[in-house]
KEVO-117112 format. One record per atom (N, C-alpha, C, O): residue in three letters; x, y, z; residue number from 1; atom name. Coordinates in Angstrom, 3 decimals, always signed. Layout:
! residues N
+------+----------+----------+----------+-----+------+
! code !       xx !       yy !       zz ! pos ! site !
+------+----------+----------+----------+-----+------+
!  ala !        X !        Y !        Z ! NUM !   CA !
...
+------+----------+----------+----------+-----+------+
//
This chain:
! residues 66
+------+----------+----------+----------+-----+------+
! code !       xx !       yy !       zz ! pos ! site !
+------+----------+----------+----------+-----+------+
!  unk !  -22.109 !  -35.865 !   -6.377 !   1 !    N !
!  unk !  -21.487 !  -35.227 !   -5.231 !   1 !   CA !
!  unk !  -20.585 !  -34.076 !   -5.690 !   1 !    C !
!  unk !  -20.690 !  -32.963 !   -5.174 !   1 !    O !
!  unk !  -19.716 !  -34.335 !   -6.643 !   2 !    N !
!  unk !  -18.803 !  -33.302 !   -7.128 !   2 !   CA !
!  unk !  -19.554 !  -32.172 !   -7.812 !   2 !    C !
!  unk !  -19.212 !  -31.001 !   -7.648 !   2 !    O !
!  unk !  -20.573 !  -32.523 !   -8.576 !   3 !    N !
!  unk !  -21.350 !  -31.521 !   -9.287 !   3 !   CA !
!  unk !  -22.067 !  -30.601 !   -8.303 !   3 !    C !
!  unk !  -22.134 !  -29.392 !   -8.525 !   3 !    O !
!  unk !  -22.596 !  -31.154 !   -7.235 !   4 !    N !
!  unk !  -23.288 !  -30.355 !   -6.224 !   4 !   CA !
!  unk !  -22.322 !  -29.390 !   -5.545 !   4 !    C !
!  unk !  -22.668 !  -28.231 !   -5.318 !   4 !    O !
!  unk !  -21.142 !  -29.842 !   -5.225 !   5 !    N !
!  unk !  -20.142 !  -28.980 !   -4.594 !   5 !   CA !
!  unk !  -19.729 !  -27.861 !   -5.539 !   5 !    C !
!  unk !  -19.590 !  -26.710 !   -5.128 !   5 !    O !
!  unk !  -19.535 !  -28.204 !   -6.800 !   6 !    N !
!  unk !  -19.149 !  -27.207 !   -7.795 !   6 !   CA !
!  unk !  -20.268 !  -26.193 !   -8.001 !   6 !    C !
!  unk !  -20.012 !  -24.998 !   -8.147 !   6 !    O !
!  unk !  -21.503 !  -26.671 !   -8.011 !   7 !    N !
!  unk !  -22.648 !  -25.785 !   -8.176 !   7 !   CA !
!  unk !  -22.753 !  -24.817 !   -7.000 !   7 !    C !
!  unk !  -23.055 !  -23.638 !   -7.186 !   7 !    O !
!  unk !  -22.504 !  -25.312 !   -5.796 !   8 !    N !
!  unk !  -22.548 !  -24.453 !   -4.605 !   8 !   CA !
!  unk !  -21.460 !  -23.389 !   -4.676 !   8 !    C !
!  unk !  -21.692 !  -22.233 !   -4.324 !   8 !    O !
!  unk !  -20.286 !  -23.776 !   -5.124 !   9 !    N !
!  unk !  -19.181 !  -22.815 !   -5.242 !   9 !   CA !
!  unk !  -19.493 !  -21.759 !   -6.291 !   9 !    C !
!  unk !  -19.239 !  -20.574 !   -6.071 !   9 !    O !
!  unk !  -20.035 !  -22.167 !   -7.415 !  10 !    N !
!  unk !  -20.388 !  -21.219 !   -8.471 !  10 !   CA !
!  unk !  -21.482 !  -20.264 !   -8.005 !  10 !    C !
!  unk !  -21.434 !  -19.069 !   -8.297 !  10 !    O !
!  unk !  -22.456 !  -20.786 !   -7.288 !  11 !    N !
!  unk !  -23.530 !  -19.949 !   -6.768 !  11 !   CA !
!  unk !  -22.987 !  -18.941 !   -5.757 !  11 !    C !
!  unk !  -23.359 !  -17.768 !   -5.783 !  11 !    O !
!  unk !  -22.118 !  -19.396 !   -4.878 !  12 !    N !
!  unk !  -21.524 !  -18.492 !   -3.897 !  12 !   CA !
!  unk !  -20.676 !  -17.430 !   -4.580 !  12 !    C !
!  unk !  -20.681 !  -16.269 !   -4.172 !  12 !    O !
!  unk !  -19.951 !  -17.823 !   -5.611 !  13 !    N !
!  unk !  -19.122 !  -16.876 !   -6.344 !  13 !   CA !
!  unk !  -19.986 !  -15.842 !   -7.062 !  13 !    C !
!  unk !  -19.663 !  -14.654 !   -7.050 !  13 !    O !
!  unk !  -21.067 !  -16.274 !   -7.679 !  14 !    N !
!  unk !  -21.980 !  -15.338 !   -8.339 !  14 !   CA !
!  unk !  -22.601 !  -14.374 !   -7.329 !  14 !    C !
!  unk !  -22.727 !  -13.180 !   -7.599 !  14 !    O !
!  unk !  -22.975 !  -14.883 !   -6.201 !  15 !    N !
!  unk !  -23.561 !  -14.051 !   -5.150 !  15 !   CA !
!  unk !  -22.538 !  -13.025 !   -4.649 !  15 !    C !
!  unk !  -22.878 !  -11.868 !   -4.402 !  15 !    O !
!  unk !  -21.295 !  -13.457 !   -4.506 !  16 !    N !
!  unk !  -20.237 !  -12.552 !   -4.049 !  16 !   CA !
!  unk !  -20.010 !  -11.428 !   -5.058 !  16 !    C !
!  unk !  -19.907 !  -10.264 !   -4.670 !  16 !    O !
!  unk !  -19.930 !  -11.762 !   -6.349 !  17 !    N !
!  unk !  -19.675 !  -10.746 !   -7.365 !  17 !   CA !
!  unk !  -20.844 !   -9.795 !   -7.538 !  17 !    C !
!  unk !  -20.636 !   -8.642 !   -7.917 !  17 !    O !
!  unk !  -22.061 !  -10.234 !   -7.276 !  18 !    N !
!  unk !  -23.221 !   -9.361 !   -7.434 !  18 !   CA !
!  unk !  -23.504 !   -8.533 !   -6.185 !  18 !    C !
!  unk !  -24.308 !   -7.603 !   -6.229 !  18 !    O !
!  unk !  -22.857 !   -8.860 !   -5.085 !  19 !    N !
!  unk !  -23.069 !   -8.141 !   -3.834 !  19 !   CA !
!  unk !  -22.352 !   -6.796 !   -3.890 !  19 !    C !
!  unk !  -21.134 !   -6.753 !   -4.061 !  19 !    O !
!  unk !  -23.089 !   -5.707 !   -3.749 !  20 !    N !
!  unk !  -22.508 !   -4.366 !   -3.820 !  20 !   CA !
!  unk !  -21.597 !   -4.074 !   -2.633 !  20 !    C !
!  unk !  -20.622 !   -3.335 !   -2.765 !  20 !    O !
!  unk !  -21.909 !   -4.646 !   -1.484 !  21 !    N !
!  unk !  -21.066 !   -4.423 !   -0.307 !  21 !   CA !
!  unk !  -19.676 !   -5.010 !   -0.518 !  21 !    C !
!  unk !  -18.672 !   -4.411 !   -0.133 !  21 !    O !
!  unk !  -19.630 !   -6.182 !   -1.132 !  22 !    N !
!  unk !  -18.326 !   -6.811 !   -1.397 !  22 !   CA !
!  unk !  -17.538 !   -5.982 !   -2.397 !  22 !    C !
!  unk !  -16.326 !   -5.821 !   -2.255 !  22 !    O !
!  unk !  -18.219 !   -5.457 !   -3.407 !  23 !    N !
!  unk !  -17.536 !   -4.626 !   -4.401 !  23 !   CA !
!  unk !  -16.992 !   -3.363 !   -3.750 !  23 !    C !
!  unk !  -15.871 !   -2.944 !   -4.040 !  23 !    O !
!  unk !  -17.778 !   -2.761 !   -2.877 !  24 !    N !
!  unk !  -17.318 !   -1.554 !   -2.183 !  24 !   CA !
!  unk !  -16.135 !   -1.863 !   -1.282 !  24 !    C !
!  unk !  -15.184 !   -1.084 !   -1.212 !  24 !    O !
!  unk !  -16.188 !   -2.979 !   -0.601 !  25 !    N !
!  unk !  -15.082 !   -3.362 !   +0.282 !  25 !   CA !
!  unk !  -13.803 !   -3.588 !   -0.516 !  25 !    C !
!  unk !  -12.722 !   -3.188 !   -0.084 !  25 !    O !
!  unk !  -13.919 !   -4.216 !   -1.657 !  26 !    N !
!  unk !  -12.750 !   -4.455 !   -2.504 !  26 !   CA !
!  unk !  -12.193 !   -3.122 !   -3.017 !  26 !    C !
!  unk !  -10.979 !   -2.921 !   -3.038 !  26 !    O !
!  unk !  -13.076 !   -2.223 !   -3.423 !  27 !    N !
!  unk !  -12.626 !   -0.910 !   -3.907 !  27 !   CA !
!  unk !  -11.908 !   -0.139 !   -2.800 !  27 !    C !
!  unk !  -10.850 !   +0.445 !   -3.031 !  27 !    O !
!  unk !  -12.485 !   -0.141 !   -1.605 !  28 !    N !
!  unk !  -11.839 !   +0.554 !   -0.485 !  28 !   CA !
!  unk !  -10.494 !   -0.088 !   -0.148 !  28 !    C !
!  unk !   -9.544 !   +0.611 !   +0.205 !  28 !    O !
!  unk !  -10.411 !   -1.390 !   -0.252 !  29 !    N !
!  unk !   -9.147 !   -2.074 !   -0.013 !  29 !   CA !
!  unk !   -8.083 !   -1.683 !   -1.023 !  29 !    C !
!  unk !   -6.923 !   -1.477 !   -0.667 !  29 !    O !
!  unk !   -8.482 !   -1.582 !   -2.284 !  30 !    N !
!  unk !   -7.539 !   -1.167 !   -3.325 !  30 !   CA !
!  unk !   -7.090 !   +0.276 !   -3.129 !  30 !    C !
!  unk !   -5.919 !   +0.597 !   -3.331 !  30 !    O !
!  unk !   -8.008 !   +1.137 !   -2.739 !  31 !    N !
!  unk !   -7.657 !   +2.534 !   -2.482 !  31 !   CA !
!  unk !   -6.686 !   +2.623 !   -1.310 !  31 !    C !
!  unk !   -5.703 !   +3.361 !   -1.371 !  31 !    O !
!  unk !   -6.957 !   +1.874 !   -0.247 !  32 !    N !
!  unk !   -6.067 !   +1.879 !   +0.920 !  32 !   CA !
!  unk !   -4.678 !   +1.363 !   +0.550 !  32 !    C !
!  unk !   -3.676 !   +1.904 !   +1.017 !  32 !    O !
!  unk !   -4.609 !   +0.333 !   -0.274 !  33 !    N !
!  unk !   -3.313 !   -0.205 !   -0.703 !  33 !   CA !
!  unk !   -2.549 !   +0.817 !   -1.542 !  33 !    C !
!  unk !   -1.334 !   +0.952 !   -1.403 !  33 !    O !
!  unk !   -3.254 !   +1.529 !   -2.406 !  34 !    N !
!  unk !   -2.610 !   +2.555 !   -3.225 !  34 !   CA !
!  unk !   -2.083 !   +3.698 !   -2.357 !  34 !    C !
!  unk !   -0.974 !   +4.184 !   -2.576 !  34 !    O !
!  unk !   -2.866 !   +4.122 !   -1.384 !  35 !    N !
!  unk !   -2.426 !   +5.185 !   -0.482 !  35 !   CA !
!  unk !   -1.202 !   +4.734 !   +0.303 !  35 !    C !
!  unk !   -0.257 !   +5.506 !   +0.471 !  35 !    O !
!  unk !   -1.206 !   +3.507 !   +0.782 !  36 !    N !
!  unk !   -0.055 !   +2.984 !   +1.527 !  36 !   CA !
!  unk !   +1.194 !   +2.947 !   +0.643 !  36 !    C !
!  unk !   +2.291 !   +3.259 !   +1.105 !  36 !    O !
!  unk !   +1.031 !   +2.574 !   -0.606 !  37 !    N !
!  unk !   +2.159 !   +2.538 !   -1.532 !  37 !   CA !
!  unk !   +2.725 !   +3.944 !   -1.771 !  37 !    C !
!  unk !   +3.942 !   +4.124 !   -1.810 !  37 !    O !
!  unk !   +1.855 !   +4.924 !   -1.928 !  38 !    N !
!  unk !   +2.299 !   +6.305 !   -2.134 !  38 !   CA !
!  unk !   +3.021 !   +6.822 !   -0.893 !  38 !    C !
!  unk !   +4.052 !   +7.485 !   -1.007 !  38 !    O !
!  unk !   +2.488 !   +6.524 !   +0.285 !  39 !    N !
!  unk !   +3.133 !   +6.961 !   +1.529 !  39 !   CA !
!  unk !   +4.511 !   +6.324 !   +1.675 !  39 !    C !
!  unk !   +5.467 !   +6.994 !   +2.066 !  39 !    O !
!  unk !   +4.616 !   +5.042 !   +1.366 !  40 !    N !
!  unk !   +5.904 !   +4.353 !   +1.479 !  40 !   CA !
!  unk !   +6.929 !   +4.948 !   +0.511 !  40 !    C !
!  unk !   +8.085 !   +5.150 !   +0.883 !  40 !    O !
!  unk !   +6.518 !   +5.226 !   -0.713 !  41 !    N !
!  unk !   +7.439 !   +5.801 !   -1.691 !  41 !   CA !
!  unk !   +7.858 !   +7.211 !   -1.289 !  41 !    C !
!  unk !   +9.028 !   +7.573 !   -1.412 !  41 !    O !
!  unk !   +6.911 !   +7.998 !   -0.811 !  42 !    N !
!  unk !   +7.214 !   +9.371 !   -0.413 !  42 !   CA !
!  unk !   +8.128 !   +9.408 !   +0.813 !  42 !    C !
!  unk !   +9.053 !  +10.217 !   +0.880 !  42 !    O !
!  unk !   +7.865 !   +8.538 !   +1.770 !  43 !    N !
!  unk !   +8.696 !   +8.549 !   +2.977 !  43 !   CA !
!  unk !  +10.114 !   +8.061 !   +2.679 !  43 !    C !
!  unk !  +11.065 !   +8.530 !   +3.304 !  43 !    O !
!  unk !  +10.269 !   +7.146 !   +1.755 !  44 !    N !
!  unk !  +11.602 !   +6.691 !   +1.366 !  44 !   CA !
!  unk !  +12.374 !   +7.833 !   +0.719 !  44 !    C !
!  unk !  +13.542 !   +8.058 !   +1.037 !  44 !    O !
!  unk !  +11.725 !   +8.546 !   -0.182 !  45 !    N !
!  unk !  +12.358 !   +9.672 !   -0.863 !  45 !   CA !
!  unk !  +12.679 !  +10.784 !   +0.136 !  45 !    C !
!  unk !  +13.766 !  +11.360 !   +0.097 !  45 !    O !
!  unk !  +11.751 !  +11.081 !   +1.013 !  46 !    N !
!  unk !  +11.963 !  +12.122 !   +2.014 !  46 !   CA !
!  unk !  +13.091 !  +11.736 !   +2.963 !  46 !    C !
!  unk !  +13.898 !  +12.587 !   +3.339 !  46 !    O !
!  unk !  +13.158 !  +10.481 !   +3.352 !  47 !    N !
!  unk !  +14.230 !  +10.008 !   +4.227 !  47 !   CA !
!  unk !  +15.594 !  +10.166 !   +3.598 !  47 !    C !
!  unk !  +16.554 !  +10.539 !   +4.273 !  47 !    O !
!  unk !  +15.689 !   +9.887 !   +2.314 !  48 !    N !
!  unk !  +16.955 !  +10.055 !   +1.600 !  48 !   CA !
!  unk !  +17.370 !  +11.525 !   +1.574 !  48 !    C !
!  unk !  +18.537 !  +11.855 !   +1.788 !  48 !    O !
!  unk !  +16.412 !  +12.394 !   +1.313 !  49 !    N !
!  unk !  +16.707 !  +13.829 !   +1.265 !  49 !   CA !
!  unk !  +17.120 !  +14.361 !   +2.644 !  49 !    C !
!  unk !  +18.049 !  +15.161 !   +2.748 !  49 !    O !
!  unk !  +16.436 !  +13.919 !   +3.687 !  50 !    N !
!  unk !  +16.788 !  +14.371 !   +5.044 !  50 !   CA !
!  unk !  +18.173 !  +13.848 !   +5.425 !  50 !    C !
!  unk !  +18.951 !  +14.561 !   +6.059 !  50 !    O !
!  unk !  +18.480 !  +12.619 !   +5.045 !  51 !    N !
!  unk !  +19.813 !  +12.063 !   +5.310 !  51 !   CA !
!  unk !  +20.897 !  +12.890 !   +4.640 !  51 !    C !
!  unk !  +21.942 !  +13.154 !   +5.235 !  51 !    O !
!  unk !  +20.647 !  +13.300 !   +3.397 !  52 !    N !
!  unk !  +21.606 !  +14.138 !   +2.690 !  52 !   CA !
!  unk !  +21.771 !  +15.497 !   +3.356 !  52 !    C !
!  unk !  +22.877 !  +16.032 !   +3.423 !  52 !    O !
!  unk !  +20.679 !  +16.048 !   +3.843 !  53 !    N !
!  unk !  +20.730 !  +17.331 !   +4.544 !  53 !   CA !
!  unk !  +21.560 !  +17.216 !   +5.820 !  53 !    C !
!  unk !  +22.405 !  +18.073 !   +6.081 !  53 !    O !
!  unk !  +21.338 !  +16.193 !   +6.602 !  54 !    N !
!  unk !  +22.104 !  +16.005 !   +7.838 !  54 !   CA !
!  unk !  +23.584 !  +15.780 !   +7.547 !  54 !    C !
!  unk !  +24.442 !  +16.277 !   +8.276 !  54 !    O !
!  unk !  +23.887 !  +15.032 !   +6.485 !  55 !    N !
!  unk !  +25.294 !  +14.831 !   +6.115 !  55 !   CA !
!  unk !  +25.945 !  +16.152 !   +5.712 !  55 !    C !
!  unk !  +27.101 !  +16.409 !   +6.049 !  55 !    O !
!  unk !  +25.203 !  +16.979 !   +4.995 !  56 !    N !
!  unk !  +25.722 !  +18.292 !   +4.596 !  56 !   CA !
!  unk !  +25.986 !  +19.169 !   +5.817 !  56 !    C !
!  unk !  +27.016 !  +19.839 !   +5.896 !  56 !    O !
!  unk !  +25.058 !  +19.163 !   +6.760 !  57 !    N !
!  unk !  +25.228 !  +19.949 !   +7.993 !  57 !   CA !
!  unk !  +26.425 !  +19.428 !   +8.783 !  57 !    C !
!  unk !  +27.219 !  +20.218 !   +9.295 !  57 !    O !
!  unk !  +26.561 !  +18.116 !   +8.886 !  58 !    N !
!  unk !  +27.688 !  +17.536 !   +9.629 !  58 !   CA !
!  unk !  +29.028 !  +17.906 !   +8.987 !  58 !    C !
!  unk !  +30.005 !  +18.190 !   +9.681 !  58 !    O !
!  unk !  +29.055 !  +17.897 !   +7.660 !  59 !    N !
!  unk !  +30.291 !  +18.269 !   +6.961 !  59 !   CA !
!  unk !  +30.658 !  +19.725 !   +7.228 !  59 !    C !
!  unk !  +31.819 !  +20.044 !   +7.484 !  59 !    O !
!  unk !  +29.664 !  +20.603 !   +7.167 !  60 !    N !
!  unk !  +29.910 !  +22.023 !   +7.412 !  60 !   CA !
!  unk !  +30.355 !  +22.260 !   +8.849 !  60 !    C !
!  unk !  +31.258 !  +23.060 !   +9.095 !  60 !    O !
!  unk !  +29.727 !  +21.570 !   +9.802 !  61 !    N !
!  unk !  +30.122 !  +21.712 !  +11.201 !  61 !   CA !
!  unk !  +31.548 !  +21.204 !  +11.442 !  61 !    C !
!  unk !  +32.301 !  +21.803 !  +12.210 !  61 !    O !
!  unk !  +31.908 !  +20.122 !  +10.800 !  62 !    N !
!  unk !  +33.249 !  +19.595 !  +10.995 !  62 !   CA !
!  unk !  +34.280 !  +20.507 !  +10.353 !  62 !    C !
!  unk !  +35.411 !  +20.583 !  +10.835 !  62 !    O !
!  unk !  +33.920 !  +21.204 !   +9.271 !  63 !    N !
!  unk !  +34.842 !  +22.153 !   +8.654 !  63 !   CA !
!  unk !  +35.064 !  +23.364 !   +9.568 !  63 !    C !
!  unk !  +36.177 !  +23.888 !   +9.630 !  63 !    O !
!  unk !  +34.045 !  +23.805 !  +10.263 !  64 !    N !
!  unk !  +34.190 !  +24.929 !  +11.191 !  64 !   CA !
!  unk !  +34.977 !  +24.522 !  +12.433 !  64 !    C !
!  unk !  +35.664 !  +25.355 !  +13.022 !  64 !    O !
!  unk !  +34.891 !  +23.278 !  +12.834 !  65 !    N !
!  unk !  +35.568 !  +22.811 !  +14.051 !  65 !   CA !
!  unk !  +37.086 !  +22.704 !  +13.844 !  65 !    C !
!  unk !  +37.847 !  +22.765 !  +14.810 !  65 !    O !
!  unk !  +37.518 !  +22.548 !  +12.616 !  66 !    N !
!  unk !  +38.964 !  +22.369 !  +12.388 !  66 !   CA !
!  unk !  +39.679 !  +23.649 !  +12.107 !  66 !    C !
!  unk !  +40.892 !  +23.646 !  +11.898 !  66 !    O !
+------+----------+----------+----------+-----+------+
//
């Protein structure tokens, strides 16, 4: 019983690894994850820079108001 279950799992695993569609799906998933990571890093950096710009503008405006 155990051997049959293990054999079925091994066969399914071999079939999955040899399937080109599964390989393509995994590759596209990895590419999408990498793009999402780059977007997240870029938006964090851009947000920090925009925050600094707004703080600089606010400081200059408050200096003119006084």
